[in-house]
N, C-alpha and C positions, 0 to 999 in steps of 0.2 A: 390537457395532454402535456407531458413533460418535454417532449422533444420540440424544440423551437428552431427557427431559422438561425443559422450560424454564420458569423462573419469569418470566412476562411482566412487563415493566417499562415505565414511561411515560417518554417523552422528548418534548421540544418541538422541532418542526421548522417553520420559517417561522411561528413563534408559534402553531401549532396542535398540540394533544396527539395523539399517534399511538400506538396500542397495537401493540407489536412482535409479529409472528406467531411461532408456535412452529416455525420451520424451522432455527434455528441449534443447534449441538451444544454448548451450554454453559449454565450457570446463573450468575447473579450471587450470590456467597456472602454470607451474613450475617456481619458482623464480630463479632457477639456470640458466635459459636461459637469464636472464636479468642482474643478478649481482652475482659475486663470493661471496660465504659465506663459510668461512673457518671452516666448521664443517663436521662431518662425515655424511654419508647418513642416518645412523640410527638415529642420533641426530636430523637431519632436519625433518625426518618423524615423530618422536615423537613430536616435537614442532608444526608441522603442525596439527597433530591430536589434540593437546591441543588447538590450536587457533580456529579450526573449530567445535570441538565437545564438549569439556569439559564444557564450560560455558553455553552451551545450554542444558546440561543434568542435571545440578545441580537442586535439588528440590527447589521450592519456599516455603517460610514460609506459614503455613495454615492461613486462615482468617475466621472470624466468620460470616460475613455478606457480601453481594455483594458490590463491590467497582468499581467505574468508574474512570479511570484516563485519563485526557485530556492533551495531549502533544502539546505544541506550540513552534515553532522555533522563534527566535528573528526576528525583522524587519530588513530591509536592513541597513547595516552598511557602514561607510565610506570606510572600506577596501574591503567590498563586491563590492562597486561601482568602486574601483580602480583595482580590480582583484588581490589583494594582499593576500598571504597565511596567514590566521589569526592563526589557531591552538588555543592554550590556552592562547595566548598573550592578553593583556588587554589595547590596545592603540586605538582602534576604538570606535566610538560612532554611534548612529543611525543617518541616514540622515533624511531629511524632509520626503522623501518617506517612510522610515522605521517607522517614527513616525505615519504617516497616515495608514500604514499597521497594526500597533499595535492597532490603534484606531478602524479600521474595525474589527479586531479580538475581541476587547472589545465588540463591538456591537453584534457580532455573539454569544458571550457567556454571554450577559447581563442578561438573565433571569435565569441563573444558580446560585444556592446557594452553591458555593463551600465551603467545610469545611476548606480547607487549600491550600496554594500555596507554592510549592517548586520552587526555582530558582537557576540557576547558579549564582555565585558571580560576573561574568564578566559584565562590564558596559553595553554592548549592550543587554545582556539578562535581566539583572536586571531592566533596564529602560523599556523594553518591558513588563516585569511582572508588574511593577508599573502602567503602563498605563492600562493594562487589569484588574488588581486588583482594581484600581480606589479608590472608597470611602469605600471599605470593611474594617472593623475594625481590623480583625486579621492580625498579622504581617506576612510578607513573610519570609519563612525559606530558607536561602541560604545554599547550600551544594556544597563544592568544587568538589565532585565526578561528579557533573553535568556540570563541565566546558567542553569546547570543547576539541577535541582530541589533545594530546600533539604531536606536530610535530618538536620539538627540533630545529635543525639548519635550517629547512625550514621556520620557522616563520618569518614574516616580509618581505619576498621576493616577488617580482612580479613573476608571473608564468614563464615568459621568463627568469628571472634571475635564478630561480630554475633549469630550464633546462640547462642553460649555466654553472652554477656553479657545479651542482651535476650529470649531464649526466645520466649514467645508473641508479643511484638511483632514480632520478626523473622519469625516464621512468618506473621503477618498481612501483613507487607510482601510476602511471597512469593506468598500465595494470594488476598489481598483488598486490593490496594494502593489501590483507590478509597476505601476506608473506613479505611485505615491511619492511626493517630494516634500521635504521639510528641512528647514535651515540650509537650503541649497544642496541637499543630499537626496539621492534616490536610495533609501535603505535596502530595499529588496534586491535591486541590481548590484549594490555593493556586496550584499550577502552572497549572491551567486558567485561573484568573483572570488570571494574568500573561500567558499566551498571548493572551488576548483583548485585553489592554492593548497588547501588541506589534502585533497586527493593526491596531488603530486608528492607531498611529503609522506603520506601513508603508504603509497605504492612503492616509493623509493626505499622504504625501510626493509631491511633483511628479515622478514618475518612472514609466517604463513597463516597465522591465526591472530587477528587483531581485535582488541576491544577498544571502542571509542565511546566515551561518555560526554555528552554535551547537552544541547538544549532543543526546544521545540522547533524553532524556525531554522536553526543551522542544520539540524538533522533532516528536516524537510529538504533543504537545499542540497545536502550531501546525497540523499537518495535521488533527487531529481536530476542533478548534474551527472550522476553516475550513469543513469540510463538515458540521458540525452534530452531532458525536458527543460524548458525555459521558465522564466520568472512568472508566467501566467499560471503556473501550477502551484504557486504559493497557496497554502491552506487547503490543498486538494488531497495530499497524502498525509493523513492524520498521524500525529506523534503525541501519545498520551504520556502522563508522568510514569516513568520507568518502563515505557513501552520499548520492546526489543525489535529491531529490524535487522535483516541479514542480507548482505550482498556478496556474491561469489564472483571472483575475478579469475579467469583462466587465460593462459598465454595465447596471444594471437600469432599471426604469421611473424616471422623474424623481423624485429624492429618495429612492429605495428602495435597499436593499442590493444589491450586485452579484451576478450569477450566478457561482458558483464551481465549478470542475471540477478534480479531481485528475488531472493529465495523466500523471504517473508517480510511482512510489514506490520509493525505495531502489535506484536504479541504482548499483551498487557498482563499485569499481576491480577487484575479483576476481569470479569466476564466481558467479552467484546460486544455482547448484545444488550448490555445494560442500558436502560433508558437514560436520556440526558441530551447533551448537545454535541454537535459536530463543528469544530472550529468556532466555538462560542455561540452557535446558532441552534435553536431548538429544531429537531427534525421530526417530521410527522409521517414521512414515507421512507421505506427502506426495502432494498433488495438483498437477500441473503443467498449467496451462491454456495451450494453444497456439492462437493465432489462425491460421487457415489463411493460406497465401500469397496475395499480391495477385492479384486478378482484374481484367479490364477495367472492371467496373462500380464498383470501389472509389473511383476518383478522378474519374469523369466523371458529372456530374449528368444528362447527356442519355442515358446508357446505359440499357438495360432493367434496372430495379432488381431485384436479388435473384432473378434466374433462375438456374438451375443452370449457372453459367459455369465453365469450366476455368480453372486458373491461367494467367496470362501468364508471360513469361520471368522477370520480376522475382519473381513468386510461386514459381516453381520454384527459383530461387536461394535465396529466403528459407526454403523448406521444407528444402532441403538443409543450409543453415546451422544451422537449428534442430536437425536430426538430429545434426549434428556437435557442437553444444553439449551434447546429452544423451548423448553417446557413453560417458562414464565412469560413467553411472548404470546400474544394473541395473533397467530398467523392468519391472514386473510385467505390466501390461496397458495397452493403448491403446484408448480408447473415442472414437469419432468420430461426428459427424453423417453421415448418408448422402449428403450433397451432394458433388459431384465434387471440389471444391477441398479439402475436409476429408479425404476418403478418400485422395486422392493425398498430402497432407501426412502423414497417418498412415502410409501405406505407406513413405514416405521414412524416417520415424523407425524403423519396424520393420526395414527392410532394414539400416540402420546398426547397430541394436541386435543383430540376429542375426549380422551379420558380425563384430562387435567381439570375440566370444569366439574367433574363428578367427585373430586377429592374433598370439596368443602361440604358445608351443611346443606346447601341448596344444590341438589343433583340435577343439573339441566345439561344433558349432552349437547355438545356444539358440533355442527357439521362444518368440516373444513373442505372447501372445494378443491378437487384434484383434477388437473388437466395434463394431457400429454401433447407435447408440441413437436411435430416432425422436424422442424428446423433445428432443434436441439440435438438431433441424432447425427453425429459426425463420424462415428466409428467406421462406416463404410468408406468415407473419404480418406480417413487415415490408413485404412487397409490397402488402398490403391497404390500407395507409394511411400516407402521408407528407404532412404539411401543406405543406412547402416543398421538394418534391423537385427542382424546377427550379433552386432557389437554392443549396441546400446538398448537395454530393455525399455519397454514403454514406461512412462512416468518417472524415469530416471532423470535427474536434472539435466537440462539442455537436450533432452531427447527430441524435442519438437524441431530443432534445427536439422534433424536427419530427414525431415520430410522434403519431398520434391516441391519446387516452387509452384507448380500447377495445383498440387493438392492444398497447399497453404492458401492460394488464391480462392479456390472453391470454398474452403472452410471459412475464410474471411467474409466472403460475400454472403454465404448462408447465415453466418452468425449475425451479420448486419440486419437481416430480416428478423431473426430471433430477437435481437435487441429492440427493434422497433415494436414488435408485438408485446414484449415484456414491459416496455415503457408505456404502451397503451393500457395494458392491464393495471399498472401501478397508478395511472393518472385518472382513473374513473372518479368522477365527482361525487358518486354516492357515498364514498368513504373518505372523510377528511384525513383519517389516519389509517395507513395501510402497510402491511408487511407481506411481501411476496417472496416465497422460497422457490428457488430454481435449482433443480437437481440434474446434474449432467456430468459428462466426462471432463476432466481437467482442461483439455484442449478447447472446448467450447467456452468454458468460463474465462480462460485467458483471453480469448477473442472478445468476449462480452465486455470485459474490463477495458480492453483496448478501445472498443467503440465508445464506452462511457467516457474515457479520457481523451477522445477525439484524436486517436493515433491512427497509424496505418499498419498494414500487415507486417511490415518490417520490424515492428516492435515485439512481435509475439515471442521471440526468443529471449526477451528481456525479463520474462516473468516465469515463475515456476509454481505449480500446485501439486500437492500430494493427495492420494486417495484418502477420503474421510475428512478432508480439511474443509473449513468454511472461510469465505471472504464476504465482507459486509460493505455495502454501498448505501450511504445515507443521502437523503435529499432534503436539506433544510430549505432549499429553493430549487430552481430548475436545474442547477448544476450538481452533478453527483460528487460526493465526498467519499474517498476510499477510507473507511474506518480501519479495516485490517485486511491483509492478504495472507492466505495459507496458514490460518490459525489452526493449531492441532492440540493445544494444551488440554482441551476437553476430553481427549482420548485417553488420558491418564497414562498407565503403564504401556499402553499401545500407541502412544503419541510419537511423532517424529521429532527426535532431539533437535533443539535449536542449532546445536553446533555440529550436526552431522556433516561430514566432508562432502565436497561437491562431486568427487569421483571416488571410486574404490581404491584409495591410496593410503596404505598403512602409515606412511610418513606424514600425512596431513595433520 
């Protein structure tokens, strides 16, 4: 069973302490079990609180207009290829594959009229920025705070050399990075502080569409600090080479921090379901969250909200495209909401999965188990209460904040039961490698990701999902790693553009 006992930890969100509930399947490990640190218990506790909470609780500078920030990690570098620890060193360059990845990202972002580009000054990142920025006239702004994490004595070592030379310290870097200390520095805590400094400068810039090209760890820190997550989330929000993540900032109350929403995470040049590793660790179990195809009520505020509507033509296309994306995976089971659009999406995936094994010389049809889970049905909850139903259509970015608090609480509690059932499904010992596809409404998937991340219902407005999108959670161990959120590139010409405005604003 993947879900284990959790050591509850205190974080700060909107300046209020919140005790995380015991829904997530991981614990924050104590650094003292890995490496001796000659400090008092009180001092260690204080520093740990600083590392995991303080940088997430500081207010962001207010903004006057909506701002979209697109984060891109650099393409594959020579040291990535060698498996060498880079940190903030500047000795590696892009490989041919890295240059091609940057070119693919350039194409993905071709139609966007960015106002400004911020880049790390390191060669591998700056070259990626130059390829994406291409013929745009504005100069690229380099900022040393966007450099990769400072790893001091680790930098330049092959991973096996780090293990041999530093022993317990290298082990702590692997299993307890938030509390990792080397050369009298806490690299991850320093990185979180730098990320907050970067946001202050980015948000202060008079621009509405911003491109930021940097690195794996610093992009993780930028995403995490933006939505209020502490250093214990290092390596949890994956950033692949040339992966694109999008954050939307909308003005808050006068003089207050902006509202922030993670519109998508790690949309990569290659397939998000490709086999491999998550955060350097081989994954054997995976949950794929599939949002059902579009229905008539998804985009029309005047439609009857959240009734059991069938998919429209666009939704049927989206469900088929999703089924084709998952073709090369051997899906173990498909769990769906009993609603019509979810069941039909699940059936499309099942048909393609079962037919896939008949495409080769040995035609042996494979049965894919399909289940309906009542706890995944949340449309009736959403129908009960929407504050601004006439103004904000369902599935529009930030629509979920229009729900009444009672409805969000009911949804959150029900999704907790669904997450437990799905975790039990995934952790059956009979299959060492297992992929579970979950088909449901975007609202239930946002809540499921929240439970995986050990958050509370207050974070639901920090994420957005579109109809037809997929999100992938890998389990290299008991703790879930978010490989991607709101991936839509598989939809082709019917995909949601990365640079779509947060609101219907022609000036954005």
